[in-house]
N, C-alpha and C positions, 0 to 999 in steps of 0.2 A: 504494500500500500504506500502511496506517495505522501510525502510531507513537504509542503511549501514553507520554507523557513524565512521568507522575506516578503512582507506585505504591509501596505500603508492604508490608513483610513482617514476619515474627516478629522480625526484628532491631530493630524499634521497636514500633509499635502495630498491626501487621497480624495477621490470624489465620492466614495461610498462610506456609509457608517460601519462601525465594527459589527453590528448585528447583521447587516446585509452581507458583508464579506464572509462571515462565518456561515450564514445560510447558503451562500454560493459554494463555499468549500464543501459543505455537506452534500449538496446536490451533485457536485463533481466527483464525489466518492473519495475525497482526500482523507487520509487517516489522521493527519495532524496539520495544523496551521500555526505559524508564528506571526503575531502582529508586532511589527517593528517600526512604529511611528518615529519620526525624527525627534530626538531629544526629549521625549516624553513617554511615559507609560500610562497615560491618562485613560487609555482604552481598557486597561486590565480588568477592572471590576465588571464592566458590561460584558466583556469578552468571555471571562471565566464562567459567568452565569449562563450565557447563551450557549457556550460549548457544552456545558453539563446538560442543558436542556435538550440539545440536539444530538448528543452522543458523539461529539467530535472533540478530539484533544486540541486545546488551544495553549500554545507555548507563549509565555510572557517574554517580551523582548523590547529593545530600544535600539535605534540606529543613531549613533553619535556623529554629529557633523564636525569634523576637525580639519586641521590644515597643516601641511608640511611646509614650514616656512623656508627651509633650506632649498627645497625644490620648487616652491611656488605653485602648489596645487592642492586641491581638496583631497581628503582621505576620510572615508566613512568606515566606522567601526561598529559592528553589531555586538550586542551583549544580551545574553539570554538567562532567564531564571535568576535574576539578581536577588540575592538573599539579604544584603545590607544596603538598603536604599539610601540611608543617611550618608553613605560613602560617596554617592554620586549626585544627590539632590542639588548640591551647590553647583556642581559642574553643569548639570543640565539647565539649571536656572540661568546661569551665566550665558550659556550658548543661546538660550531662548531670548534672553534680554538683549543680547548684542544683535541678534537677527531682527528683533522688533525695532530697535533704535534705527538700524539701517533702513528697514522697510518704511518707517514713518518718514524718514528723509526722502526716500524715493517717491512715496505718495505725495509729498509736498511738491515735488517737481512735476509729477504726472498731472496733478490737479490744475497746473497752469495751462495744460493743453486739452484736458478732457474734464467734463463736468461731473466729477465724482468727489465725494467727501469722505472724511475719515469714518463717519457714521455708516455710510453706505458700504465701505470696505469691511468694517468690523462686524457687519451682519453675517459675513461668511467665516469669521474666526471662531473656532470652538472654545470651549471652556479650558482646554489644555494650555492656552496661551500662545500656541504656535501661530505666529503672524509673519508671513513671508510674501515674496513677490507674487506668488500664486493667488493670494487673496485680492491683490490689486487687479490682476488680470480677470479674476472671477467677477469683480464689480464691473469691469469694462465689458465682459461678455454679457452680463445682465443688461447693461446699457446699450448693447447692440453694436459695439465697436469692433468686435471680433467674435468668431464662433469656435475658437479653439484655444486651449490653454497655452501650448508651446508653439505658437505659429509666428507669423511675420511680425505681428505687433509686439509680442513678448521679446523677440530678439532686437527689434528696433529700440525698445525702451530699456531692456535689461541685459543686453550682451555685456559681458564683463569688460571688454575692451572698447566697444563702439557704442554701447547703449547711451541714449541721450539722457536717461534718468537714472542710470545705475549709480549706486552708492555701495562701496565695499563694506562687508561685515567684518567686524573685529573678531577674527576667528581664533579659537583655542587651538594651541599646538597639539599635534597628534600624540607625542610622547608624554606631554603633560596629562592629556586625557587618559592615557593608559595607566598612569600612576593611580588615578582614582578608580578606574575600572577594575584593576587588579585587587582592590580592597573590597569590591562589591560582592564577591563570592559567586559571580556569574561566569558563564562560558563566553569567552571573548573571541570573536571571529572577524577577520578583515573582510569587508564587503567589496564585491566587484572590482578586483584590482585593475581591470582594463579601463574602467571609467576614471576620468580625470587624469589618466596616465599615472595612476598611483601604484602601478606595479613596481615602480622604482623605490617605493617606500616599504615594500613588503619585508625585506630583510631586516629593516629597523624594527618593525613591529614584531617580527619573530623573536628578535633579541629582547624586546620589551615584554614578551610574555603572552602573546596571543595563543589561543588554543586551537584555532582552525582558520581556514581560508575559504571564502565562497568560490566554489569552482563552477557550478552550473548557474549561469546568469545570462540574460539576453545579450549583454554587451561585452562579455568576456571573449576575447579572440582565441582562435585555436592555438596560436603561438604562445599566448600567455597561459592558456590552460595547461600546456605541456610544462611550462615553468612552474606553475602552481602545483601540479602533481609531483614534480620532482622535489620541490621545497617541502611539501607535506610528508613525502616519504623520508626525506633526510632528517626531518625534525619531529616525526611522530605526531603530526597535526591532523585534525579533523578536516574533512572536505565536505562542505555543505552546498546546498542548492536552493535557490529561491527566485521567483519571477520578478521580484521588486514591483509588485502590483500596485498601481495607483488608480485603477479604474480608467475613466476617460481623461483624467489629468495626466496624460502620458505622452511623451514624444513619439512620433511615428517609428523612429529607429528602435524603440524599446517596447512597442505595443504588443503584448501577448496576453492571452487569457490566464486567469488564476490557475495555478497548477501546471503551467507549461514547463517550468524548471523546478526540480525537486531534489530533496536529499534522499539518498538510498536508505533502505531499511538497516543495512549494516552500519552506516554512519550514524543514523539516528540512535541505534542501540549504544554505540560508543559515546555519543553525545550524552545520553541518559546516564551512563556509567560515570562519565567524568563529572557531570553536574552533581551527582549524588556525593562525590568525593570532595567537592569544593566547599569551603566554609568561610 
C-alpha cells in the first residue's frame, strides 16, 4: 500500500482543506498520508481526527523553509512525528513572521497597481498564520486579474530577480534550523533536492544529522536520484517519496494527483522503527 509523505493544505499554501485531502487519500486507496504544511503543524488536530474516522493513517509533519546562505538558494527540510514541539515552536514562528513581514511589503507594492486591500488578502489566510505571496495572488484571482496561481502575473510580480513587487524574506539558515530540528525528536528528511538546486546542500545536511532524503518527487531529476540513492546507501539514510501536493495551487511542471509519488512499504517500516527510537 502506498504512503504519500509530502502534502500541503489550506493551513499553508495548498488549495484544499486537511479534511478534503484526507478524504481524497482514502478514496485513492492510500495506506498513509503525511500532511507537511510549510512551517506549521496547525492541521494536526483536524487531520488526526479525520484519519481515525476514515480509517487512514495520517502522519504529522512540517516542511521547514530554510536557506543556504553560502550557496544562495532555498532548502526545504521535512520533519515528521515531532515529539518536543517546544524545541521548534520558536523556529517556526520566526520563519512565519519573516515571511509575513515580506508579504505585507509586497502587498503594499501590489496595491499600487491593483485594487486589493490587506483585508481582502487576509480572507484567504488560515488560522495557522501562514501568509505568503500565494494569498496575494488568490485575492487577485478572486478579483479577476488572473485565473491561475503560478502563471504570468505571479512571475511578473514575484520573480525573485525580475519581479516588480518582490521583497526578499529574511530566511533562516539551513544548518541553524537543523540544530532545532534535531532537538525535536522527529524524523528529519531533506525535501526534493533537485528543487532550488539544493542538491549541493545535501552533504551538509547529512553531516548535520538528517535521517533521510526525499527520493520520489515530481521535480527530482534522474541524475540527482542516482546521487541521492548513493548518498543514502553510504550513510544508512531513509529514502522517502511524496507528491508535494498543493491541489490546484501548483505549477504546471509539478502538477500531479495525490499519491503519484510515494514511499515504499519497506521504507515506511524503517521510518516507523526509527521514529519509535527517537526521543
